[in-house]
Backbone of each chain as ProteinMPNN parsed JSONL, in Angstrom:
{"seq_chain_A": "MTKNDLIKRLQEELKTYSLKDVNYAVEIIFDSMTDAIKRGERIELRGFGSFVVRERKPRMGRNPKSGAEVKLQERKVPFFKTGKELRLMVDNKK", "coords_chain_A": {"N_chain_A": [[11.65, -4.041, 2.596], [10.984, -1.466, 4.797], [9.222, 0.077, 7.591], [9.752, 2.774, 7.33], [10.361, 2.986, 4.566], [7.878, 2.349, 3.564], [6.363, 4.525, 4.432], [7.563, 6.597, 2.96], [6.973, 5.798, 0.299], [4.205, 5.864, 0.418], [3.762, 8.559, 0.837], [4.687, 9.599, -1.565], [2.771, 8.655, -3.23], [0.386, 9.783, -2.292], [0.434, 12.694, -2.716], [-0.612, 15.032, -1.549], [-0.276, 15.13, 1.203], [1.917, 15.947, 3.94], [5.165, 14.587, 4.734], [5.376, 14.293, 7.412], [2.73, 14.122, 8.332], [1.894, 11.769, 7.016], [3.62, 9.962, 8.152], [2.757, 10.067, 10.816], [0.138, 9.119, 10.482], [0.62, 6.463, 9.642], [1.842, 5.474, 11.919], [-0.319, 5.624, 13.699], [-2.048, 3.779, 12.506], [-0.652, 1.256, 12.737], [-0.319, 1.263, 15.494], [-2.974, 1.131, 16.423], [-3.629, -1.367, 15.528], [-1.811, -2.983, 16.923], [-2.696, -2.472, 19.523], [-5.251, -3.633, 19.459], [-4.601, -6.334, 19.091], [-3.26, -6.766, 21.495], [-5.385, -6.584, 23.218], [-6.526, -8.914, 22.7], [-8.179, -9.003, 20.618], [-9.671, -9.759, 17.432], [-8.446, -9.024, 14.199], [-9.65, -8.056, 11.112], [-8.87, -7.738, 7.829], [-10.03, -7.015, 4.842], [-9.17, -8.684, 1.88], [-6.572, -8.692, 2.564], [-5.864, -10.072, 5.034], [-6.209, -11.821, 8.214], [-5.723, -11.235, 11.704], [-5.273, -13.11, 14.573], [-5.375, -13.974, 18.066], [-3.699, -16.647, 19.404], [-3.807, -19.331, 21.739], [-1.197, -20.938, 23.427], [-0.549, -24.068, 24.751], [0.842, -25.006, 28.0], [4.062, -26.579, 28.022], [6.677, -29.075, 28.032], [9.877, -28.1, 27.238], [13.022, -27.936, 25.468], [16.266, -26.778, 25.988], [17.952, -25.955, 23.194], [20.696, -25.778, 22.986], [21.993, -26.712, 25.382], [20.51, -28.909, 25.964], [19.064, -29.215, 28.216], [16.051, -29.718, 30.036], [13.254, -27.561, 29.979], [10.539, -25.823, 31.488], [7.837, -24.667, 29.723], [5.699, -21.984, 29.926], [2.138, -21.462, 29.687], [1.067, -19.563, 26.932], [0.292, -16.66, 24.908], [0.073, -16.14, 21.417], [0.416, -14.03, 18.546], [-1.277, -14.641, 15.509], [-1.248, -14.87, 11.999], [-3.41, -15.061, 9.294], [-3.312, -15.39, 5.91], [-5.204, -13.55, 3.57], [-7.473, -14.405, 0.881], [-7.166, -12.955, -1.592], [-4.606, -11.765, -1.357], [-3.103, -14.066, -0.978], [-3.243, -15.297, -3.454], [-2.039, -13.321, -4.982], [0.599, -13.361, -4.032], [1.411, -15.912, -4.708], [1.451, -15.69, -7.358], [0.736, -17.417, -9.796], [-1.551, -17.792, -10.988]], "CA_chain_A": [[10.924, -2.782, 2.77], [10.731, -1.193, 6.214], [8.136, 1.026, 7.843], [10.167, 4.055, 6.744], [10.19, 2.907, 3.112], [6.431, 2.385, 3.327], [5.934, 5.908, 4.64], [8.031, 7.381, 1.806], [6.177, 5.378, -0.861], [2.845, 6.334, 0.633], [3.751, 10.013, 0.655], [4.841, 9.863, -2.997], [1.514, 8.326, -3.869], [-0.641, 10.735, -1.841], [1.269, 13.901, -2.635], [-1.234, 16.135, -0.814], [0.057, 15.162, 2.626], [3.337, 16.083, 4.263], [5.788, 13.36, 5.223], [5.096, 14.245, 8.851], [1.361, 13.631, 8.495], [1.838, 10.373, 6.585], [4.328, 9.242, 9.192], [1.853, 10.007, 11.963], [-0.987, 8.243, 10.129], [1.092, 5.077, 9.641], [2.024, 5.101, 13.331], [-1.658, 5.413, 14.263], [-2.588, 2.536, 11.95], [-0.046, 0.075, 13.369], [-0.599, 1.295, 16.931], [-4.326, 0.654, 16.721], [-3.625, -2.814, 15.317], [-1.108, -3.587, 18.064], [-3.579, -2.383, 20.69], [-6.321, -4.615, 19.3], [-4.014, -7.65, 19.343], [-2.993, -6.839, 22.935], [-6.668, -6.813, 23.898], [-6.978, -10.243, 22.308], [-9.199, -8.807, 19.586], [-9.366, -10.25, 16.109], [-8.428, -7.954, 13.192], [-9.96, -8.607, 9.809], [-8.634, -6.768, 6.769], [-10.481, -7.586, 3.566], [-8.203, -8.737, 0.789], [-5.225, -8.766, 3.116], [-5.797, -11.218, 5.92], [-6.709, -11.545, 9.554], [-4.835, -11.509, 12.827], [-5.97, -13.614, 15.755], [-4.475, -14.37, 19.144], [-3.845, -18.062, 19.7], [-3.27, -19.754, 23.03], [-0.302, -22.097, 23.374], [-0.601, -24.794, 26.032], [2.161, -25.172, 28.633], [4.679, -27.841, 27.625], [8.088, -29.203, 28.372], [10.709, -27.818, 26.081], [14.422, -28.253, 25.688], [17.224, -25.786, 25.527], [18.603, -26.659, 22.081], [22.161, -25.754, 23.158], [22.465, -27.552, 26.478], [19.701, -30.119, 26.055], [18.349, -29.209, 29.497], [14.597, -29.561, 29.924], [12.713, -26.35, 30.613], [9.083, -25.792, 31.466], [7.333, -23.492, 29.015], [4.393, -21.575, 30.442], [1.054, -21.19, 28.755], [1.256, -18.2, 26.428], [-0.508, -16.236, 23.767], [0.869, -15.686, 20.282], [-0.365, -13.488, 17.422], [-1.237, -15.497, 14.341], [-1.764, -14.196, 10.813], [-3.883, -15.91, 8.212], [-3.34, -14.608, 4.675], [-6.482, -13.494, 2.865], [-7.46, -15.07, -0.409], [-6.625, -12.1, -2.655], [-3.164, -11.637, -1.158], [-2.504, -15.384, -1.157], [-3.113, -15.499, -4.896], [-1.059, -12.34, -5.483], [1.937, -13.819, -3.649], [1.703, -17.146, -5.435], [1.173, -15.29, -8.751], [0.764, -18.372, -10.897], [-2.859, -17.724, -11.647]], "C_chain_A": [[10.585, -2.583, 4.252], [9.577, -0.202, 6.364], [8.463, 2.396, 7.217], [10.003, 4.089, 5.232], [8.72, 3.003, 2.745], [5.915, 3.815, 3.415], [6.322, 6.778, 3.441], [7.201, 7.09, 0.563], [4.759, 5.944, -0.796], [2.746, 7.839, 0.394], [3.88, 10.383, -0.817], [3.526, 9.626, -3.731], [0.419, 9.345, -3.546], [0.029, 12.089, -1.63], [0.7, 15.018, -1.758], [-0.846, 16.223, 0.667], [1.561, 15.296, 2.834], [3.845, 14.754, 4.792], [5.465, 13.169, 6.704], [3.7, 13.665, 9.105], [1.243, 12.147, 8.141], [2.498, 9.485, 7.637], [3.424, 9.02, 10.411], [0.689, 9.051, 11.696], [-0.578, 6.769, 10.191], [1.307, 4.584, 11.073], [0.674, 4.785, 13.977], [-2.226, 4.08, 13.796], [-1.985, 1.313, 12.653], [-0.265, 0.057, 14.873], [-1.995, 0.76, 17.235], [-4.433, -0.85, 16.485], [-2.938, -3.533, 16.48], [-1.998, -3.583, 19.297], [-4.684, -3.436, 20.632], [-5.801, -6.022, 19.602], [-3.763, -7.824, 20.845], [-4.271, -7.086, 23.725], [-7.223, -8.202, 23.572], [-8.036, -10.184, 21.22], [-8.722, -9.341, 18.235], [-9.378, -9.06, 15.137], [-8.71, -8.595, 11.842], [-9.819, -7.533, 8.743], [-8.94, -7.42, 5.432], [-9.403, -7.55, 2.501], [-6.772, -8.88, 1.267], [-5.073, -10.004, 3.988], [-6.347, -10.89, 7.284], [-5.688, -11.954, 10.608], [-5.69, -12.005, 13.982], [-4.931, -13.95, 16.819], [-4.752, -15.828, 19.461], [-3.193, -18.386, 21.027], [-2.371, -20.961, 22.817], [-0.32, -22.765, 24.743], [0.783, -24.862, 26.666], [2.738, -26.515, 28.212], [6.12, -27.885, 28.089], [8.889, -28.959, 27.106], [12.139, -28.181, 26.42], [15.266, -27.094, 25.204], [18.034, -26.46, 24.43], [20.119, -26.701, 22.222], [22.617, -26.768, 24.191], [21.692, -28.859, 26.596], [18.905, -30.203, 27.346], [16.854, -29.001, 29.278], [14.166, -28.277, 30.622], [11.197, -26.386, 30.497], [8.641, -24.521, 30.757], [5.912, -23.206, 29.498], [3.368, -21.471, 29.302], [1.254, -19.765, 28.224], [0.381, -17.93, 25.216], [0.412, -15.767, 22.649], [-0.04, -15.112, 19.191], [-0.206, -14.413, 16.223], [-1.881, -14.762, 13.173], [-2.208, -15.219, 9.787], [-4.036, -15.039, 6.966], [-4.715, -14.677, 4.024], [-6.352, -14.059, 1.459], [-6.787, -14.234, -1.511], [-5.107, -12.005, -2.569], [-2.45, -12.975, -1.385], [-2.272, -15.657, -2.642], [-2.085, -14.544, -5.499], [0.365, -12.813, -5.231], [2.348, -15.035, -4.474], [1.708, -16.92, -6.944], [1.402, -16.293, -9.887], [-0.508, -18.234, -11.724], [-3.04, -16.367, -12.322]], "O_chain_A": [[9.966, -3.446, 4.874], [9.032, 0.29, 5.375], [7.597, 3.073, 6.661], [9.561, 5.093, 4.673], [8.349, 3.641, 1.76], [5.129, 4.258, 2.577], [5.526, 7.587, 2.965], [6.776, 8.007, -0.141], [4.201, 6.424, -1.783], [1.771, 8.327, -0.177], [3.271, 11.349, -1.276], [3.209, 10.299, -4.713], [-0.371, 9.72, -4.413], [0.167, 12.561, -0.501], [1.453, 15.862, -1.273], [-1.056, 17.252, 1.309], [2.365, 14.83, 2.027], [3.071, 13.906, 5.237], [5.304, 12.047, 7.185], [3.518, 12.822, 9.984], [0.597, 11.372, 8.845], [2.001, 8.408, 7.967], [3.349, 7.918, 10.954], [0.301, 8.272, 12.567], [-1.312, 5.931, 10.716], [0.999, 3.439, 11.402], [0.54, 3.803, 14.707], [-2.814, 3.337, 14.582], [-2.718, 0.437, 13.112], [-0.384, -1.011, 15.475], [-2.179, 0.016, 18.199], [-5.216, -1.534, 17.144], [-3.42, -4.559, 16.96], [-2.054, -4.569, 20.032], [-5.011, -4.056, 21.644], [-6.466, -6.806, 20.279], [-4.018, -8.891, 21.402], [-4.242, -7.724, 24.778], [-8.257, -8.608, 24.101], [-8.704, -11.177, 20.93], [-7.526, -9.367, 17.946], [-10.236, -8.184, 15.248], [-8.065, -9.577, 11.476], [-10.549, -6.542, 8.745], [-8.192, -8.274, 4.956], [-8.796, -6.508, 2.252], [-5.868, -9.155, 0.478], [-4.249, -10.876, 3.708], [-6.892, -9.807, 7.496], [-4.905, -12.886, 10.422], [-6.704, -11.397, 14.326], [-3.762, -14.181, 16.513], [-5.887, -16.207, 19.75], [-2.173, -17.805, 21.399], [-2.739, -21.899, 22.109], [-0.131, -22.109, 25.768], [1.79, -24.786, 25.962], [1.998, -27.487, 28.061], [6.702, -26.874, 28.482], [8.617, -29.533, 26.051], [12.433, -28.668, 27.512], [15.012, -26.509, 24.151], [18.734, -27.437, 24.697], [20.766, -27.571, 21.639], [23.504, -27.58, 23.931], [22.148, -29.803, 27.242], [18.153, -31.156, 27.552], [16.447, -28.201, 28.436], [14.646, -27.948, 31.707], [10.646, -26.913, 29.531], [9.029, -23.421, 31.149], [5.045, -24.079, 29.478], [3.718, -21.403, 28.124], [1.578, -18.86, 28.994], [-0.181, -18.835, 24.599], [1.405, -15.083, 22.895], [-1.125, -15.636, 18.938], [0.889, -14.91, 15.96], [-2.918, -14.116, 13.325], [-1.461, -16.138, 9.452], [-4.796, -14.071, 6.966], [-5.315, -15.749, 3.942], [-5.251, -14.174, 0.922], [-5.951, -14.736, -2.262], [-4.407, -12.145, -3.572], [-1.339, -13.015, -1.913], [-1.229, -16.183, -3.031], [-1.349, -14.912, -6.415], [1.233, -12.688, -6.095], [3.502, -15.158, -4.884], [1.943, -17.85, -7.715], [2.168, -16.034, -10.815], [-0.554, -18.501, -12.925], [-4.079, -16.114, -12.931]]}, "seq_chain_B": "MTKIDIIQNVCEKLGFSKKDSADIVESLFDIIKDSLAKGERVKISGFGNFMVKEKRARRGRNPQTGQEISITARRVLTFKSSQVLRKALN", "coords_chain_B": {"N_chain_B": [[-11.948, -6.007, 15.044], [-11.979, -4.028, 12.173], [-11.145, -2.656, 8.912], [-12.566, -0.297, 8.917], [-12.62, 0.539, 11.597], [-9.96, 1.142, 11.98], [-9.639, 3.229, 10.172], [-11.363, 5.073, 11.34], [-9.927, 5.626, 13.668], [-7.622, 6.931, 12.627], [-8.839, 9.111, 11.533], [-9.96, 10.411, 13.81], [-7.665, 10.909, 15.455], [-5.903, 12.284, 13.804], [-7.322, 14.217, 12.664], [-8.141, 14.218, 10.052], [-10.342, 14.033, 7.197], [-12.992, 11.593, 6.815], [-12.822, 10.404, 4.297], [-10.231, 11.03, 3.392], [-8.752, 9.737, 5.364], [-9.498, 7.11, 4.898], [-8.413, 6.791, 2.344], [-5.66, 6.863, 2.914], [-5.32, 4.602, 4.583], [-6.199, 2.504, 2.861], [-4.345, 2.81, 0.734], [-1.953, 2.293, 2.04], [-2.139, -0.483, 2.738], [-2.336, -1.467, 0.157], [0.184, -0.877, -0.918], [1.793, -2.467, 0.697], [0.816, -4.993, -0.038], [1.517, -5.035, -2.768], [4.348, -5.017, -2.642], [4.812, -7.413, -1.357], [3.813, -9.17, -3.238], [5.795, -8.955, -5.092], [7.641, -10.435, -3.944], [9.118, -9.314, -2.015], [10.318, -8.55, 1.317], [8.526, -7.38, 4.095], [9.042, -5.231, 6.685], [7.872, -4.299, 9.781], [8.656, -2.444, 12.368], [8.175, -3.213, 15.768], [5.798, -4.393, 15.28], [5.776, -6.615, 13.351], [7.187, -8.991, 10.931], [6.621, -9.564, 7.478], [6.985, -12.226, 5.292], [7.857, -13.811, 2.202], [7.739, -17.151, 1.39], [9.264, -19.91, -0.319], [7.734, -22.864, -1.255], [8.392, -26.265, -1.71], [7.266, -28.743, -4.101], [5.174, -31.338, -2.937], [4.044, -34.57, -1.686], [0.811, -34.896, -0.59], [-1.976, -35.514, 1.627], [-5.407, -36.054, 1.567], [-7.033, -35.141, 4.371], [-9.514, -36.031, 5.069], [-10.343, -38.177, 3.444], [-8.083, -39.657, 3.199], [-6.822, -40.032, 0.856], [-4.104, -39.925, -1.408], [-2.583, -36.988, -2.657], [-1.025, -34.724, -4.995], [0.863, -31.922, -4.1], [1.494, -28.896, -5.499], [4.5, -26.938, -6.155], [4.805, -23.853, -4.457], [4.396, -20.351, -3.57], [4.259, -18.923, -0.419], [2.871, -16.718, 2.061], [4.304, -15.645, 5.073], [3.98, -14.636, 8.483], [5.84, -13.142, 10.968], [5.568, -12.325, 14.207], [6.554, -9.413, 16.026], [9.033, -9.373, 18.616], [8.554, -7.593, 20.631], [5.794, -7.231, 20.527], [4.93, -9.833, 21.087], [5.923, -10.115, 23.682], [4.424, -8.193, 25.003], [1.958, -9.336, 24.963], [1.984, -11.352, 26.786]], "CA_chain_B": [[-11.513, -4.764, 14.407], [-11.902, -4.071, 10.713], [-10.535, -1.464, 8.328], [-13.362, 0.884, 9.302], [-12.174, 0.984, 12.918], [-8.631, 1.75, 11.812], [-9.891, 4.508, 9.503], [-11.947, 5.924, 12.377], [-8.816, 6.024, 14.538], [-6.79, 7.912, 11.907], [-9.715, 10.269, 11.394], [-10.058, 11.102, 15.112], [-6.375, 11.333, 16.008], [-5.177, 13.16, 12.892], [-8.228, 15.297, 12.245], [-8.403, 14.134, 8.616], [-11.709, 13.621, 6.871], [-13.176, 10.144, 6.686], [-12.378, 9.977, 2.976], [-8.77, 11.099, 3.366], [-8.241, 8.671, 6.237], [-9.724, 5.849, 4.19], [-7.417, 6.75, 1.256], [-4.353, 6.534, 3.482], [-5.338, 3.205, 5.043], [-6.258, 1.634, 1.684], [-3.084, 2.878, -0.015], [-0.903, 1.631, 2.818], [-2.227, -1.932, 2.561], [-2.047, -1.768, -1.247], [1.638, -0.845, -1.101], [2.316, -3.676, 1.353], [0.447, -6.131, -0.875], [2.318, -5.021, -3.995], [5.735, -5.43, -2.451], [4.815, -8.848, -1.049], [3.599, -9.875, -4.503], [7.084, -8.956, -5.783], [8.523, -11.327, -3.198], [9.879, -8.527, -1.046], [10.02, -8.729, 2.723], [8.046, -6.122, 4.679], [9.364, -5.223, 8.114], [7.247, -3.233, 10.543], [9.219, -2.571, 13.712], [7.191, -3.157, 16.845], [4.615, -5.149, 14.895], [6.231, -7.911, 12.862], [7.7, -9.075, 9.563], [5.931, -10.405, 6.507], [7.973, -12.792, 4.388], [7.361, -14.773, 1.226], [8.566, -18.362, 1.406], [9.067, -20.845, -1.417], [7.459, -24.223, -0.791], [8.606, -27.251, -2.76], [6.15, -29.653, -4.361], [5.227, -32.507, -2.055], [2.884, -35.438, -1.672], [-0.026, -34.644, 0.577], [-3.069, -36.458, 1.797], [-6.678, -35.469, 1.959], [-7.21, -35.636, 5.729], [-10.833, -36.622, 5.241], [-10.478, -39.455, 2.756], [-6.821, -40.385, 3.249], [-6.33, -40.202, -0.5], [-2.886, -39.175, -1.698], [-2.678, -35.999, -3.709], [0.252, -34.025, -5.086], [0.749, -30.489, -3.844], [2.485, -28.266, -6.368], [5.377, -25.938, -5.55], [4.088, -22.578, -4.369], [4.959, -19.313, -2.691], [3.285, -18.57, 0.614], [3.224, -15.584, 2.903], [4.328, -15.935, 6.507], [4.102, -13.456, 9.344], [6.493, -13.393, 12.249], [5.263, -11.172, 15.045], [7.717, -8.816, 16.669], [9.235, -9.815, 19.989], [7.919, -6.561, 21.472], [4.359, -7.532, 20.548], [4.742, -11.108, 21.798], [6.161, -9.87, 25.107], [3.306, -7.4, 25.518], [0.773, -10.197, 25.03], [2.083, -12.314, 27.89]], "C_chain_B": [[-11.441, -4.96, 12.897], [-11.246, -2.78, 10.215], [-11.245, -0.186, 8.758], [-12.924, 1.442, 10.659], [-10.814, 1.673, 12.833], [-8.78, 3.132, 11.186], [-10.436, 5.53, 10.509], [-10.872, 6.482, 13.317], [-7.965, 7.119, 13.915], [-7.544, 9.231, 11.832], [-9.772, 11.089, 12.687], [-8.735, 11.692, 15.564], [-5.659, 12.332, 15.122], [-6.044, 14.328, 12.425], [-8.469, 15.325, 10.75], [-9.852, 13.739, 8.384], [-11.765, 12.106, 6.753], [-12.589, 9.641, 5.382], [-10.852, 9.958, 2.884], [-8.147, 9.979, 4.198], [-8.378, 7.324, 5.559], [-8.702, 5.68, 3.068], [-6.059, 6.297, 1.766], [-4.291, 5.062, 3.875], [-5.335, 2.239, 3.85], [-4.926, 1.619, 0.944], [-1.968, 2.158, 0.722], [-0.948, 0.11, 2.598], [-1.993, -2.338, 1.109], [-0.542, -1.819, -1.505], [2.263, -2.093, -0.486], [2.041, -4.903, 0.471], [1.307, -6.199, -2.13], [3.751, -5.473, -3.738], [5.819, -6.893, -2.053], [4.637, -9.676, -2.314], [4.894, -9.956, -5.299], [8.092, -9.855, -5.071], [9.369, -10.614, -2.162], [9.442, -8.83, 0.382], [9.549, -7.381, 3.282], [8.228, -6.166, 6.191], [8.746, -4.019, 8.816], [7.745, -3.338, 11.981], [8.132, -2.381, 14.761], [5.931, -3.944, 16.541], [4.996, -6.554, 14.419], [6.722, -7.836, 11.432], [6.839, -9.99, 8.711], [6.975, -10.899, 5.516], [7.321, -13.769, 3.427], [8.304, -15.97, 1.228], [8.218, -19.257, 0.232], [8.814, -22.228, -0.836], [7.674, -25.17, -1.949], [7.361, -28.112, -2.96], [6.27, -30.842, -3.41], [3.955, -33.336, -2.197], [2.09, -35.123, -0.426], [-1.126, -35.671, 0.636], [-4.315, -35.666, 2.141], [-7.009, -36.019, 3.348], [-8.565, -36.346, 5.925], [-10.924, -38.03, 4.636], [-9.212, -40.301, 2.824], [-6.2, -40.588, 1.885], [-5.087, -39.359, -0.747], [-3.113, -38.188, -2.83], [-1.316, -35.315, -3.828], [0.003, -32.538, -4.907], [1.86, -29.819, -4.641], [3.35, -27.281, -5.593], [4.632, -24.609, -5.53], [4.828, -21.588, -3.488], [3.878, -18.954, -1.683], [3.805, -17.413, 1.462], [3.246, -16.022, 4.358], [4.496, -14.633, 7.269], [4.796, -13.873, 10.617], [6.276, -12.151, 13.106], [6.519, -10.686, 15.75], [7.797, -9.286, 18.118], [8.545, -8.866, 20.968], [6.431, -6.881, 21.635], [4.096, -8.815, 21.328], [4.936, -10.935, 23.296], [4.965, -9.168, 25.727], [2.042, -8.249, 25.704], [0.786, -11.109, 26.25], [2.479, -11.67, 29.21]], "O_chain_B": [[-10.897, -5.954, 12.416], [-10.846, -1.927, 11.007], [-10.623, 0.861, 8.939], [-12.864, 2.657, 10.851], [-10.556, 2.658, 13.525], [-8.132, 4.088, 11.611], [-10.024, 6.691, 10.524], [-10.908, 7.65, 13.704], [-7.624, 8.105, 14.568], [-6.984, 10.309, 12.035], [-9.647, 12.313, 12.658], [-8.68, 12.84, 16.004], [-4.886, 13.151, 15.619], [-5.545, 15.302, 11.862], [-8.945, 16.328, 10.218], [-10.505, 13.18, 9.265], [-10.745, 11.431, 6.614], [-11.942, 8.594, 5.343], [-10.258, 9.01, 2.372], [-7.159, 9.36, 3.802], [-7.476, 6.489, 5.635], [-8.183, 4.585, 2.852], [-5.392, 5.466, 1.15], [-3.334, 4.361, 3.544], [-4.568, 1.277, 3.827], [-4.43, 0.557, 0.569], [-1.137, 1.491, 0.106], [0.076, -0.51, 2.309], [-1.502, -3.437, 0.85], [-0.055, -2.695, -2.22], [3.155, -2.702, -1.075], [2.919, -5.739, 0.262], [1.771, -7.271, -2.517], [4.311, -6.23, -4.531], [6.803, -7.558, -2.377], [5.228, -10.747, -2.453], [5.093, -10.886, -6.08], [9.228, -10.02, -5.516], [10.225, -11.217, -1.515], [8.332, -9.307, 0.616], [10.133, -6.346, 2.96], [7.656, -7.009, 6.882], [9.052, -2.871, 8.493], [7.312, -4.215, 12.729], [7.283, -1.497, 14.646], [5.09, -4.147, 17.417], [4.589, -7.553, 15.012], [6.687, -6.782, 10.797], [6.389, -11.046, 9.158], [7.749, -10.114, 4.968], [6.367, -14.464, 3.775], [9.517, -15.817, 1.085], [7.06, -19.363, -0.171], [9.594, -22.71, -0.015], [7.195, -24.918, -3.054], [6.506, -28.192, -2.078], [7.378, -31.293, -3.121], [2.945, -32.886, -2.739], [2.641, -35.087, 0.674], [-1.201, -36.579, -0.192], [-4.264, -34.715, 2.922], [-7.242, -37.219, 3.499], [-8.725, -37.158, 6.837], [-11.497, -38.944, 5.229], [-9.241, -41.5, 2.549], [-5.165, -41.244, 1.763], [-5.031, -38.2, -0.336], [-3.752, -38.508, -3.833], [-0.536, -35.32, -2.875], [-0.929, -31.969, -5.477], [3.035, -30.144, -4.471], [2.98, -26.842, -4.504], [3.914, -24.278, -6.474], [5.756, -21.942, -2.762], [2.727, -18.711, -2.047], [5.009, -17.174, 1.56], [2.324, -16.689, 4.826], [5.073, -13.666, 6.772], [4.396, -14.837, 11.27], [6.745, -11.063, 12.771], [7.431, -11.464, 16.031], [6.783, -9.559, 18.76], [8.022, -9.289, 21.998], [5.884, -6.811, 22.736], [3.163, -8.885, 22.128], [4.21, -11.528, 24.093], [4.541, -9.501, 26.833], [1.17, -7.913, 26.505], [-0.259, -11.582, 26.695], [2.6, -12.36, 30.223]]}, "name": "protein", "num_of_chains": 2, "seq": "MTKNDLIKRLQEELKTYSLKDVNYAVEIIFDSMTDAIKRGERIELRGFGSFVVRERKPRMGRNPKSGAEVKLQERKVPFFKTGKELRLMVDNKKMTKIDIIQNVCEKLGFSKKDSADIVESLFDIIKDSLAKGERVKISGFGNFMVKEKRARRGRNPQTGQEISITARRVLTFKSSQVLRKALN"}
């Protein structure tokens, strides 16, 4: 399922809005989340999960093809922790 | 940032009422959750991909007591952030 599929599904569910409006709303939603992550802000979505920015220390790495050692700089990576409700939904055993 | 901040953003930028904006945000995450529950992959370009992975049963250890325990097979959700987002962060 891609962003476009999501937009179509969402529009079918909320028939009152045009595809253009739903499309714009979805863009705003993901843009505001991306902006928050870029600012290093934590996002907490109840029932879904949370996004945090984690720092990775600099380390020596290896090019897996050539085996040459390369220095990896300190960097930040987005990390997602699944919320309890969604975790149980995905594992649907319970 | 919480859902309320996202709703506020939709409300301001789209000129929708608070209630309508909240409906859109809630429905969007509900649709994502439902398709993940079905084991589907959800790809959001520029943001990242959500994928369901099958984990086999394995022997684990309670890190506090060192006691061996068995971990049953399960399905877990993973998120891989988009390269665009990772680049923008560094």
